[in-house]
N, C-alpha and C positions, 0 to 999 in steps of 0.2 A: 740505861735512856739518854743522859747528859752528854752523852758524847755521839749519840745514835742525833740528836735535836742539831751536833757543833758538824758533823756528818754531815747531814739534810741542809745546810747551811755553806758550804763549801769548804767544811775545815775538816784537818788530816789529823784526825783522831790518834793517837798511840798513847799505849797498855800496856805497863810494865808487868810482870811478873814472877812468878815463881816458877812455876809450874807446862810445862810442856803443856798437861792438863789444861789447864786457867787457858793457858791460848790458844784452845780450838777457837773457844765460845763466843771472845772477845771477837775476837775477825770473821765469825759472824755473825755477830753485830756492827763490823763496822770500822773493826779499828785496829793500827800496823802494828800486830802485838808485841814486845820482845820479854822473852823470856830471860831475865835478869839476874842470871846466880854471881854475874863480876859487877863490872865495870859499867854499872846502871851509864852515865852518866854517859859517858863515850856509845854507849851503847844509843843511848839518845841523838849524841851529834853526830855520831855514822850515817841516822839519818836527816839530819837537819843539823850542817853544821856551825852556821847563828844563833839554833837554841832554839826553841815552839816557843810562838805568842802568845799565849797564856796559860799556866796553868792553871789547872780545875786539884785542890789536896783536897781530897773528904778525911788523909789519915795523921798528921801533923809530928809531933815528932819524928820518927822513927825517916821522913820522908824530907822533908826539908830541906836540907843537904843535899839534895838531890835538885828540889825542886828550885829551889833559886841559880846550882852551877845549868838545868837544864834552862831556863829561860833568857829568852839572845836580850840585845842593849835594849829595853826601852821598853823589854817586855811586860805582863802583868800575872799575879799568881794573887788565886783567888781560893784565900781558904775555907772551908766550908764544913771542918770535923774535923776530931782529936781521936780516931778513933785508936791510934797507937800513944795519945797521949797531947795533953798540950805542950807545945812549943816552947824553952826556953827564950826568958824576952830579952827581947835583943835591941841595940839600940839602932834606930831608925838609922846609921850612914850604911849597916850592912846592904840593903836596896839602892844604896847609891858605887861603892867597893865594885857589885855585881851590874853596874851599870844606868842607872836609874832603873830602877824595876817601880814598879806600880805594885800596891798590896789591898787587898777589900780581903774583907775577913766580912761573910755573910752568913744570913742567919735565914729559914724561910721566913717567919716571922716579919721581916720587915716590909718584904716582897706580896706579903698580903693580907696589907694592911682595913683591909674592911671587906663589906662580902662583892660590892661592886669590880675589884683584881681581881679577887680571889675564882671569880663565874670568869673572870676572861682566861684567869691564867688553866683552869680544869677547862675550858672549852676549847684554846690553847694543844691543852694534852690530848684531850678526844680526842678532836681531829687527826692528830698527827698519828696517833693509834687505830683511827677508821682506815687513814690513807694506806698502812702499812711506814709509812718511814719515821715509826721510833717502831721496836715490836718489845713487851718486857722483859725481863731475863725470866729464867725460874724460877720454878717455886715451888722448895722443901715443906713438906704440911709433915706438922708431931701430934700426936697426942697429947695435950698439954701432962697424960699422964706418964707424957719419954723426955719428959725437959730436961735430962740428963743426958738421954740419946742424939738429941740435938743441939747441946749444950759442944759433946763431946767430938757432936759435926762441926759444928762452929771449928772449932779448939784442935781438930787436925789436918784442919786449913787446905780443905780437898775438896770443900764446898763451893760454888758457882752458881750465881742467884741468890734469892732471897729466903729467912729462916725461920719457920710463923709458927710457929704455939697455938694449936688452934683447941678452943673449949671442946666436950663431947657433949654432939648434940643427941645421945639419947637421953 
């Protein structure tokens, strides 16, 4: 949904994924999706030769080098997760070497510091949902008793969207 927000504000979201079946839903949600089994940096640079303005990276360790290499001179990197692990400590000098990049590592809790700020952000998201500016991803619901199947589905790397474990309502 973040990339749909970027597109709504005139940005050109680029997503890299490993399989064509995962590219289809990304394209449906406004990405210029790339199937990146080879040199992913080259794929990005084919679309944007000078690099992208901003990289939003939820993965961390596995994508750190790609993130740095894909960002344009004086571009910005926003880290907001570590799905593949924490990035190894790096000297700030690496940002200078890559073209005077700036870096933010953000937590949602710093952006919803109080009830009023949280309400403003919730209202913004629900306005975009109501206008269909953003569309939520697919949701795959598994009963809690099938938690192992849900984990297997996640680990298969074929899932697209959200995976939810639900307590039985019976």
